[in-house]
C-alpha positions in Angstrom: 74.2 82.4 88.1 73.2 85.6 89.8 73.4 84.2 93.4 74.3 86.6 96.2 77.8 86.2 97.7 78.1 86.8 101.5 81.0 87.4 103.8 81.1 84.9 106.6 84.5 85.5 108.1 87.4 87.9 108.2 91.1 87.6 109.1 93.9 90.1 109.1 97.5 90.7 110.2 99.4 94.0 109.6 101.7 96.5 111.3 98.8 97.6 113.6 97.7 94.1 114.8 98.0 90.4 114.6 94.3 89.8 114.4 91.0 91.6 113.9 90.5 92.6 117.6 94.0 94.3 117.7 93.3 96.2 114.5 90.0 97.6 115.9 91.8 98.7 119.0 94.6 100.4 117.0 92.1 102.2 114.8 90.2 103.6 117.8 93.4 104.6 119.6 94.7 106.1 116.3 98.0 104.2 116.6 99.8 103.9 113.3 102.2 101.0 112.5 105.1 102.8 110.9 108.6 102.8 112.4 112.2 102.0 111.8 113.1 98.9 109.8 113.9 96.0 112.2 113.2 92.7 110.4 114.7 93.4 106.9 118.4 93.6 106.4 118.8 96.7 104.2 120.9 99.8 103.8 117.7 101.8 104.3 117.5 101.1 108.1 116.9 104.3 110.1 116.4 106.2 106.8 113.0 105.0 105.5 110.1 104.2 107.8 108.1 101.1 107.0 105.0 99.4 108.5 106.3 96.0 109.7 104.3 93.3 111.3 105.5 93.3 114.9 106.5 89.6 114.9 109.8 88.0 113.9 109.9 85.1 111.5 110.6 82.8 114.4 107.5 83.9 116.2 105.4 83.5 113.0 106.8 80.0 112.6 105.8 79.1 116.1 102.3 80.5 115.5 101.7 78.7 112.3 103.7 75.5 112.7 105.3 76.0 109.2 108.9 75.1 108.7 111.5 77.8 109.4 112.6 78.0 105.7 109.1 79.1 104.5 108.8 82.7 103.3 107.4 85.4 105.5 104.8 86.0 102.8 103.4 82.5 103.4 103.6 82.8 107.2 101.6 86.0 107.2 99.1 84.5 104.8 98.4 81.4 107.0 97.9 83.6 110.1 95.2 85.7 108.4 93.5 82.9 106.5 93.2 80.7 109.5 91.6 83.5 111.5 89.1 84.1 108.7 88.1 80.5 108.6 87.8 80.2 112.4 85.7 83.3 112.4 83.4 81.9 109.7 82.8 78.7 111.7 81.1 76.9 108.8 79.6 73.7 110.0 80.6 70.5 108.1 82.9 72.5 105.8 84.2 69.3 104.2 80.9 68.8 102.4 81.3 72.1 100.4 83.5 72.8 97.3 86.0 75.3 98.6 88.6 77.5 96.9 91.6 79.3 98.1 92.1 82.4 95.9 95.2 84.2 97.1 97.2 87.1 95.8 100.8 88.3 96.3 103.5 90.1 94.4 106.6 89.5 96.5 106.3 85.7 96.9 109.4 84.1 98.3 111.8 87.0 97.5 112.7 87.5 101.2 114.3 84.0 101.2 115.6 84.2 97.6 117.5 87.4 98.5 119.1 85.6 101.4 120.2 82.8 99.2 122.0 85.0 96.7 124.3 86.8 99.1 126.4 83.7 100.1 125.9 82.1 96.6 127.4 85.0 94.7 130.4 85.0 97.0 130.9 81.3 96.7 128.8 79.1 94.4 129.2 76.2 96.7 127.2 78.0 99.3 123.6 79.1 99.6 120.7 76.8 100.5 118.6 75.8 97.4 115.5 75.4 99.5 115.4 79.2 99.8 114.8 79.6 96.1 112.5 76.7 95.6 109.4 78.8 96.6 110.4 81.9 94.7 107.4 82.2 92.4 104.0 83.6 93.5 102.0 80.4 93.2 104.1 78.6 95.8 102.8 80.8 98.6 99.2 79.9 97.7 100.0 76.2 97.5 101.8 76.1 100.9 98.9 77.8 102.6 96.2 75.8 100.8 97.8 72.6 101.9 97.8 73.8 105.5 94.1 74.8 105.3 93.2 71.5 103.6 91.7 73.2 100.6 92.0 71.2 97.4 89.0 72.0 95.1 90.3 75.3 93.5 93.6 76.9 94.2 94.5 80.0 92.3 97.0 82.8 92.6 96.4 86.4 91.4 99.2 88.9 90.8 98.1 92.2 89.3 100.3 94.6 91.4 98.4 96.6 94.1 95.0 95.5 92.9 95.9 91.8 93.3 93.9 90.8 96.4 90.9 92.9 95.4 90.9 90.9 92.2 91.2 87.7 94.1 88.0 88.6 96.0 86.2 89.5 92.8 87.3 86.2 91.2 86.3 84.2 94.2 82.8 85.8 94.0 82.6 85.0 90.3 83.4 81.3 91.0 80.6 81.2 93.6 78.1 83.0 91.4 78.8 80.7 88.5 78.3 77.6 90.7 81.9 76.3 90.5 82.5 76.5 94.3 80.5 77.1 97.4 83.1 78.8 99.6 86.1 81.0 98.7 88.9 82.0 101.1 90.0 85.1 99.1 92.4 87.9 99.7 96.2 88.3 99.7 99.5 88.6 101.4 102.9 90.3 100.9 106.0 90.6 103.1 108.6 93.3 102.9 111.6 92.6 100.7 114.8 94.3 99.5 113.6 94.1 95.9 110.3 96.0 96.5 111.8 98.5 98.9 114.7 99.3 96.5 112.4 99.4 93.6 109.9 101.9 95.1 112.8 104.0 96.3 114.2 104.1 92.8 110.9 105.4 91.6 111.3 108.2 94.2 107.9 107.6 95.7 108.8 106.7 99.3 108.2 109.3 102.0 111.0 109.7 104.5 108.4 110.7 107.0 105.1 109.0 107.9 102.9 109.1 104.8 100.1 111.8 104.5 97.5 110.5 102.0 95.5 113.1 100.2 97.4 116.0 101.8 98.6 118.8 99.6 102.1 118.3 101.0 102.2 114.5 100.6 105.6 113.2 99.5 105.1 109.5 98.9 104.1 106.2 100.5 105.5 104.0 103.3 106.0 100.3 102.5 104.1 97.9 104.6 103.4 94.1 104.9 100.6 91.9 106.0 97.7 89.7 104.9 93.9 89.9 104.8 91.3 87.4 103.8 87.5 87.1 103.5 85.5 83.9 103.6 83.0 84.3 100.8 80.0 81.9 100.8 77.1 81.1 98.5 73.4 81.4 99.5 73.3 77.7 100.1 76.1 77.9 102.7 74.6 81.0 104.3 71.4 79.1 104.9 73.2 76.6 107.2 75.6 79.1 108.8 75.1 79.4 112.6 75.2 83.2 112.5 74.3 86.0 110.3 76.9 86.9 107.6 78.7 90.2 108.0 77.4 91.6 104.7 77.4 90.8 101.0 79.7 91.6 98.2 77.3 93.7 96.1 79.5 94.9 93.3 83.0 94.7 91.8 84.8 95.8 88.7 88.3 95.6 87.3 89.4 98.1 84.7 92.7 99.0 83.0 93.5 102.4 81.5 96.9 101.2 80.2 98.3 104.7 80.6 101.7 104.0 82.0 103.8 101.1 83.6 103.7 102.6 87.1 101.8 105.9 87.0 98.0 106.4 87.1 96.4 108.5 84.4 96.1 112.2 85.4 92.3 112.2 84.7 91.8 109.0 86.7 90.3 107.0 83.8 91.0 103.6 85.3 89.8 104.6 88.8 86.6 106.1 87.3 85.8 103.0 85.3 86.4 100.7 88.2 84.2 102.7 90.6 81.4 103.4 88.1 81.4 99.7 87.0 81.2 98.5 90.6 78.3 100.9 91.3 76.5 99.6 88.2 77.0 96.0 89.1 75.7 96.6 92.6 72.6 98.5 91.4 73.6 101.5 93.6 73.9 105.2 93.0 76.9 107.2 94.1 74.7 108.8 96.8 74.1 105.4 98.4 77.8 104.9 99.4 78.3 105.7 103.1 82.1 105.4 103.2 85.0 105.0 100.7 88.1 103.2 101.8 90.5 105.1 99.4 93.4 103.5 97.7 95.2 106.6 98.9 98.9 105.7 98.8 100.2 109.2 99.6 102.0 109.7 96.3 101.3 112.9 94.4 100.2 111.1 91.2 98.0 108.4 92.8 96.1 110.6 95.1 95.5 113.3 92.4 94.3 110.6 90.0 92.0 108.9 92.4 90.7 112.2 93.7 89.9 113.4 90.2 87.8 110.3 89.5 86.0 110.6 92.9 85.2 114.2 92.1 83.6 113.2 88.8 81.5 110.5 90.5 80.6 111.8 93.9 81.0 115.6 93.8 79.8 117.9 95.2 78.2 115.7 98.0 81.1 113.5 99.0 80.6 110.6 101.4 83.1 110.2 104.3 86.4 108.8 103.0 89.9 107.9 104.2 93.0 106.0 103.4 93.8 103.3 106.0 97.3 103.1 104.5 98.0 106.0 106.9 97.9 103.2 109.5 99.2 100.1 107.7 101.5 101.5 105.0 101.1 100.3 101.5 101.0 96.5 101.7 101.2 96.0 97.9 99.4 92.8 96.8 97.9 92.4 100.3 96.3 95.9 100.4 93.0 95.0 98.7 92.4 92.1 101.0 93.4 93.9 104.2 91.2 96.9 103.3 88.3 94.7 102.3 88.5 93.3 105.9 88.4 96.9 107.1 85.4 97.7 104.9 83.5 94.7 106.2 84.2 95.8 109.8 83.1 99.3 108.9 79.6 97.9 108.1 79.6 95.5 111.1 80.6 98.1 113.7 79.5 101.3 112.1 83.1 102.6 111.8 84.6 105.4 109.8 88.4 105.3 109.9 90.5 108.4 110.2 93.0 109.5 107.5 96.0 110.1 109.9 98.3 113.2 109.5 96.0 114.9 107.0 96.3 118.7 107.5 96.1 120.6 104.2 93.5 119.9 101.4 94.8 119.5 97.9 94.8 122.8 96.1 93.1 121.5 92.9 90.6 119.1 94.5 87.9 119.8 97.0 88.4 116.5 99.0 88.7 116.5 102.8 89.1 113.0 104.2 87.8 112.0 107.7 90.4 112.8 110.3 88.9 111.3 113.5 87.8 107.8 114.4 84.0 107.5 114.4 81.9 104.5 115.5 78.2 103.9 115.9 77.6 105.3 112.4 74.9 104.0 110.1 77.0 102.3 107.4 75.1 100.3 104.8 77.4 100.5 101.7 81.2 100.7 101.6 83.4 101.1 98.5 87.0 99.9 98.7 89.5 101.0 96.0 92.6 99.2 95.0 94.6 100.6 92.1 97.8 99.0 90.8 100.7 99.5 88.4 100.0 99.3 84.8 96.6 101.0 85.3 95.0 97.8 86.8 92.2 99.2 88.9 89.6 97.4 91.0 86.7 98.7 93.2 84.7 96.5 95.5 81.3 97.4 97.1 80.1 95.7 100.3 76.5 96.1 101.4 74.5 95.4 104.6 72.2 92.4 104.2 
């Protein structure tokens, strides 16, 4: 109990890259991943921009070796998780107790949706294997099998805070001596269900999203996967390289304000951020960069901004929403943005909040708008706030 938890490896795939190196290049070149829908069969093509991974299912199958009937959610998960483990390069990994703590919200919906089109027309048609892996836990089990992880396998699904909660849970398992290594994060692929659902809520922007801008009009849906390899002090002692950093603090809160909306005064956000600061033993003034949840919806940005003003004002650290690059990747967002936070410390990076022009009239927050590197970054806060008021903040610190 009380042991430090270190980050030994990172892996990520999203609309701006298929691995960590491609992401770093896209950030520096300020290249966003949004565009017309190409992979998903939907009536919203050429109407709503999305941030798709730039690989077909066939290409992902070839990369991973998984069967062609496997969901895109699992395909993305395996790409990022394998990169994270390869990056960690833990010697004699088989001797350690290892967990795979993975989050998602979409699961196998992309395949289930494909099943029901022919089945509803003729109940003798439709391949049942496309509905077999519909539930969220199937994605985790498929990938855990491929990774050879058997000690602890757990799925987290708490809306948009899902993979941040997976990382926090993995850290708790390590700190309580139940496992030595946790591959923790999340994955989600685009599906008709989520695209139609968010469109029904009228929170999708028909242009590229503008988080924290006064004229923001909604979010852009995205997809991808991001994982950290968390390790105990015992594993860190035998690692052949220095860890990236440590997970210094984490807190999950719930304001239970509304099924989909954040509380106007940012209660959940405030409790998550202040709780993470308290657990880390840091003051607000110690935070060098905040990776905002920053979806681009009027409600979310106002709520998060209100909480940030209460905690950090008037001396705000640099902050930005990387969803201006990747779109909102739902259950994967916390894992993807945790990877970005770790890389911020490693490379001294502050990411730009693309397309920001006009500050919000009621909040004195101006996010970073240009890519910066070579900065002294010791402590990064990463926010992930989901439907139902489920809010999580993670704090990563240099060791």
